[in-house]
Every structure is written in structure tokens, then in C-alpha cells.
BAMISE-94221 format. One record per residue (C-alpha): residue number from 1; x, y, z; residue in one letter. Coordinates in nm, 3 decimals, padded with zeros to 5 digits. Example, Ala and Ser with C-alpha at 12.3 -4.5 7.8 and 13.67 -1.06 7.14 Angstrom:
2
<site n="1" east="01.230" north="-00.450" up="00.780" res="A"/>
<site n="2" east="01.367" north="-00.106" up="00.714" res="S"/>
***
This chain:
75
<site n="1" east="-02.409" north="05.427" up="-03.736" res="M"/>
<site n="2" east="-02.400" north="05.055" up="-03.665" res="G"/>
<site n="3" east="-02.020" north="05.039" up="-03.690" res="E"/>
<site n="4" east="-01.831" north="04.924" up="-03.383" res="A"/>
<site n="5" east="-01.584" north="05.170" up="-03.235" res="V"/>
<site n="6" east="-01.254" north="05.016" up="-03.130" res="L"/>
<site n="7" east="-01.078" north="05.185" up="-02.842" res="F"/>
<site n="8" east="-00.711" north="05.115" up="-02.769" res="P"/>
<site n="9" east="-00.619" north="04.929" up="-02.452" res="R"/>
<site n="10" east="-00.483" north="05.185" up="-02.206" res="M"/>
<site n="11" east="-00.306" north="05.140" up="-01.875" res="G"/>
<site n="12" east="-00.101" north="05.330" up="-01.622" res="T"/>
<site n="13" east="00.276" north="05.328" up="-01.643" res="I"/>
<site n="14" east="00.286" north="05.074" up="-01.359" res="K"/>
<site n="15" east="00.035" north="04.848" up="-01.537" res="E"/>
<site n="16" east="00.233" north="04.878" up="-01.862" res="A"/>
<site n="17" east="00.554" north="04.788" up="-01.680" res="A"/>
<site n="18" east="00.392" north="04.487" up="-01.513" res="D"/>
<site n="19" east="00.237" north="04.364" up="-01.840" res="A"/>
<site n="20" east="00.558" north="04.401" up="-02.041" res="S"/>
<site n="21" east="00.816" north="04.298" up="-01.783" res="G"/>
<site n="22" east="00.997" north="04.631" up="-01.822" res="L"/>
<site n="23" east="01.100" north="04.850" up="-01.532" res="A"/>
<site n="24" east="00.875" north="05.147" up="-01.454" res="V"/>
<site n="25" east="01.157" north="05.391" up="-01.529" res="Y"/>
<site n="26" east="01.205" north="05.230" up="-01.874" res="R"/>
<site n="27" east="00.836" north="05.274" up="-01.962" res="V"/>
<site n="28" east="00.862" north="05.637" up="-01.848" res="R"/>
<site n="29" east="01.164" north="05.685" up="-02.077" res="R"/>
<site n="30" east="00.975" north="05.535" up="-02.372" res="L"/>
<site n="31" east="00.687" north="05.775" up="-02.304" res="V"/>
<site n="32" east="00.919" north="06.076" up="-02.267" res="A"/>
<site n="33" east="01.101" north="05.993" up="-02.590" res="S"/>
<site n="34" east="00.775" north="05.952" up="-02.783" res="G"/>
<site n="35" east="00.848" north="05.592" up="-02.879" res="R"/>
<site n="36" east="00.511" north="05.470" up="-02.747" res="I"/>
<site n="37" east="00.173" north="05.641" up="-02.752" res="R"/>
<site n="38" east="00.016" north="05.784" up="-02.441" res="Y"/>
<site n="39" east="-00.236" north="06.038" up="-02.320" res="V"/>
<site n="40" east="-00.231" north="06.259" up="-02.014" res="K"/>
<site n="41" east="-00.547" north="06.260" up="-01.806" res="A"/>
<site n="42" east="-00.481" north="06.528" up="-01.547" res="G"/>
<site n="43" east="-00.160" north="06.425" up="-01.373" res="R"/>
<site n="44" east="-00.198" north="06.061" up="-01.477" res="R"/>
<site n="45" east="-00.027" north="05.921" up="-01.786" res="I"/>
<site n="46" east="-00.212" north="05.642" up="-01.965" res="L"/>
<site n="47" east="-00.002" north="05.427" up="-02.197" res="V"/>
<site n="48" east="-00.144" north="05.274" up="-02.513" res="N"/>
<site n="49" east="-00.067" north="04.908" up="-02.438" res="L"/>
<site n="50" east="-00.103" north="04.810" up="-02.805" res="D"/>
<site n="51" east="00.161" north="05.069" up="-02.896" res="S"/>
<site n="52" east="00.392" north="04.932" up="-02.626" res="L"/>
<site n="53" east="00.347" north="04.576" up="-02.757" res="A"/>
<site n="54" east="00.415" north="04.694" up="-03.114" res="R"/>
<site n="55" east="00.731" north="04.874" up="-02.996" res="Y"/>
<site n="56" east="00.853" north="04.565" up="-02.812" res="L"/>
<site n="57" east="00.787" north="04.342" up="-03.114" res="N"/>
<site n="58" east="00.929" north="04.568" up="-03.384" res="T"/>
<site n="59" east="01.114" north="04.858" up="-03.221" res="G"/>
<site n="60" east="00.931" north="05.100" up="-03.452" res="D"/>
<site n="61" east="00.838" north="05.451" up="-03.352" res="Q"/>
<site n="62" east="00.474" north="05.547" up="-03.401" res="P"/>
<site n="63" east="00.377" north="05.786" up="-03.678" res="D"/>
<site n="64" east="00.284" north="06.094" up="-03.481" res="S"/>
<site n="65" east="00.172" north="06.431" up="-03.603" res="V"/>
<site n="66" east="00.136" north="06.713" up="-03.353" res="T"/>
<site n="67" east="-00.132" north="06.967" up="-03.432" res="C"/>
<site n="68" east="-00.197" north="07.254" up="-03.193" res="G"/>
<site n="69" east="-00.046" north="07.069" up="-02.896" res="G"/>
<site n="70" east="-00.252" north="06.755" up="-02.958" res="M"/>
<site n="71" east="-00.115" north="06.438" up="-03.109" res="Q"/>
<site n="72" east="-00.310" north="06.299" up="-03.404" res="R"/>
<site n="73" east="-00.385" north="05.928" up="-03.380" res="I"/>
<site n="74" east="-00.370" north="05.754" up="-03.720" res="P"/>
<site n="75" east="-00.682" north="05.565" up="-03.824" res="E"/>
***
């Protein structure tokens, strides 16, 4: 019970675009194509900034498994 829980850094599409130097439309395209991780909170899309950084560094797609409409996040 004393283990620390690590939460991913999340940001809006605008914040992700500003942090990465990409255009907002490009971040939206990466989200829509599933190349970077994100969550929807109501109408807002929150981008996993660590996933975006990993994509920019390596170009890899995340390992994603969809289960019942929810995307499993690997441990």
C-alpha cells in the first residue's frame, strides 16, 4: 500500500502542440489515427504528453488493446 502511483502527464491538444512545436491540426491527426494515447473527458481530449514525446522520438505506435470500448493502458 506504500507504493507510489505514477500518473502520466496529460494536456489539452493546444498544450501538446505548444510543448512539441507541432501544429494543432497535426496533434489532432495523431490522436485520430491512434498514434498517440489520449483520453476523452466529456468533450475535451487530453493527450498523454509522454506518449507524444515517445512518438516524436521513435515514431512508434503505442500498443493498444480495445476492450469493450475502452483502451487498455499497458503497465
